[in-house]
C-alpha positions in Angstrom: 115.4 71.9 55.8 114.2 69.6 53.0 111.1 67.5 53.8 111.7 63.8 53.1 108.5 62.1 54.4 104.9 63.3 54.3 102.6 61.2 56.5 98.8 61.5 55.9 95.8 60.6 57.8 93.3 58.7 55.6 89.6 59.3 56.4 88.7 63.0 56.1 92.2 63.9 54.7 92.8 61.8 51.6 89.4 60.1 51.3 85.9 61.2 51.9 84.6 58.1 53.6 81.9 59.6 55.8 78.9 58.1 54.1 80.2 54.6 54.0 81.3 54.8 57.6 77.9 56.2 58.6 75.9 53.7 56.6 77.9 50.7 58.0 77.6 52.0 61.5 73.9 52.6 61.2 73.4 49.1 59.8 75.2 47.7 62.8 73.0 49.8 65.2 69.9 48.5 63.3 71.0 44.9 63.6 71.4 45.2 67.3 68.3 47.2 68.0 69.9 50.5 68.8 68.9 54.0 67.5 70.6 55.2 64.3 72.2 58.6 63.8 72.2 61.2 60.9 75.2 61.0 58.6 76.5 64.4 59.6 76.8 63.3 63.2 79.6 60.9 62.2 81.9 63.9 61.6 82.5 63.8 65.3 82.0 60.1 65.9 84.9 58.8 63.7 88.6 59.3 63.9 89.6 57.6 67.1 89.5 53.9 66.2 86.7 51.3 65.9 86.1 50.7 69.6 85.7 54.5 70.3 83.4 54.8 67.3 81.1 52.1 68.7 81.2 53.5 72.2 80.1 56.9 70.8 77.3 55.6 68.7 75.8 53.1 71.1 73.5 54.3 73.9 74.6 54.5 77.5 72.6 51.4 78.4 74.8 49.3 76.0 77.1 46.9 77.9 80.7 46.2 77.1 79.6 42.8 75.7 77.1 44.7 73.4 79.8 47.0 72.2 82.3 44.2 71.6 79.6 42.4 69.5 78.9 45.6 67.6 82.6 45.9 66.8 82.6 42.4 65.3 79.4 43.1 63.3 80.9 46.4 62.0 84.0 44.5 60.6 81.6 42.2 58.8 79.2 44.9 57.5 81.9 47.4 56.5 83.8 44.7 54.6 80.8 44.6 52.2 80.4 48.3 51.7 83.6 50.2 52.5 84.0 51.4 48.9 80.4 52.1 47.9 80.4 55.9 48.2 84.0 56.7 49.4 86.3 58.7 47.0 89.5 60.8 47.1 88.9 64.5 47.7 89.5 66.7 44.7 93.2 67.2 43.9 94.5 64.5 46.2 95.6 62.0 43.5 97.5 64.8 41.6 99.1 66.0 44.9 100.4 62.5 45.7 101.8 62.1 42.2 103.6 65.4 42.4 105.0 64.7 45.8 106.3 61.3 44.8 107.8 62.7 41.6 109.6 65.3 43.7 111.3 62.5 45.6 109.3 62.5 48.8 108.0 59.5 50.6 104.2 59.7 51.0 102.8 57.5 53.8 99.5 56.8 55.5 98.9 56.5 59.2 95.3 55.9 60.2 93.2 54.7 63.2 91.1 52.8 60.7 91.6 49.0 61.1 94.7 48.0 59.2 93.0 45.7 56.7 90.6 48.4 55.6 93.4 51.0 55.5 95.3 48.8 53.0 92.1 48.1 51.0 91.4 51.9 50.7 95.0 52.7 49.6 94.9 50.0 46.9 91.4 50.7 45.7 91.4 54.5 45.4 95.0 55.5 44.6 97.6 54.8 41.9 99.8 51.9 42.6 102.9 52.7 44.6 101.5 56.1 45.6 102.6 55.3 49.2 105.9 54.1 50.6 104.1 52.7 53.7 100.5 52.3 54.8 99.7 51.7 58.4 96.3 51.4 60.1 95.1 50.2 63.5 97.2 47.2 64.4 97.1 44.9 67.4 99.8 45.9 69.9 100.4 49.3 68.5 98.8 52.2 70.3 96.3 54.4 68.3 96.9 58.0 67.5 97.5 60.4 69.2 100.2 58.2 70.5 103.3 59.0 68.4 104.3 55.4 67.9 103.0 55.1 64.3 104.6 58.4 63.2 107.9 57.5 64.7 107.7 54.0 63.0 107.2 55.6 59.6 110.0 58.0 60.1 112.3 55.1 60.9 111.0 53.1 57.9 111.7 56.0 55.6 115.1 56.8 57.2 113.9 60.3 57.8 114.9 62.5 60.8 111.8 63.9 62.6 112.6 67.4 61.4 112.3 66.1 57.8 108.8 64.7 58.3 105.4 66.4 58.4 102.0 65.0 59.4 98.8 66.0 57.6 95.3 65.4 59.0 91.9 66.8 59.6 91.1 66.3 63.3 92.4 67.2 66.8 93.8 63.7 67.1 95.9 64.2 64.0 97.3 67.5 65.2 98.1 66.0 68.6 99.8 63.0 66.9 102.0 65.3 64.9 102.9 67.4 67.9 103.7 64.5 70.1 105.9 63.1 67.3 107.8 66.4 67.1 106.7 66.9 63.5 105.5 70.0 61.6 101.7 69.5 61.4 99.3 70.6 58.6 95.6 70.7 59.1 93.3 70.3 56.1 90.1 72.3 56.1 88.1 70.0 53.8 87.8 67.1 56.2 85.5 66.1 59.0 86.3 68.8 61.6 86.7 72.6 61.8 89.6 74.9 61.3 89.1 76.1 64.9 89.6 72.5 66.2 92.8 72.1 64.2 94.3 75.4 65.4 93.3 74.7 69.0 95.2 71.5 68.8 98.5 72.9 67.5 98.2 72.9 63.7 101.3 74.7 62.3 99.6 75.4 59.1 96.0 75.2 57.7 95.4 74.5 54.0 92.3 74.7 52.0 93.5 72.9 48.9 95.9 69.9 48.4 98.2 71.9 46.1 99.1 74.1 49.1 100.7 71.0 50.7 102.9 70.6 47.6 103.8 74.3 47.6 104.8 74.1 51.3 106.9 70.9 50.8 108.7 72.2 47.7 109.4 75.6 49.3 111.0 73.9 52.3 113.8 72.8 50.0 
């Protein structure tokens, strides 16, 4: 059956944002007197929303008030440096262009705060690359809850069986599965192939053009 809508995670799937996320997070920790972490540790810290990120990077002794304050500080710090080192992964821009030209709706669903998700989509990609861009929004549950995927399917008037979800983490694979969508895991992101397979990836790809080939071959 022809695929009508392709929904992408953002960080670790379309964009390599790890260094900016790590630098901002470590600046927050420094401001509040908490120990910082090596950049590579953020591969497992990010992906589940801001509150979870802060809970993971702050020490056990940190109070809920401390963590809430760190969340506010992060929004201020990241607003000044979200695009310093981030960039699309190789082949992503061409992939999106080809998918759009083939008549598919390309969309973004991220656990990143909505304002930064929109900023990234506008800053790093060709105008109108995406039909819809959704980040973490008040009142909408985070992934792996399927609400965001189902919302995008409705917005693009696509039956679930004509949608696929593409991501780089266990949360992404769980999101796709809970939505009833075919799920593609990308090997170039923040997590391992093993994690993706263990969480139900229907297909693992090593290059963006493989996503194009799969979508086109589906009809």
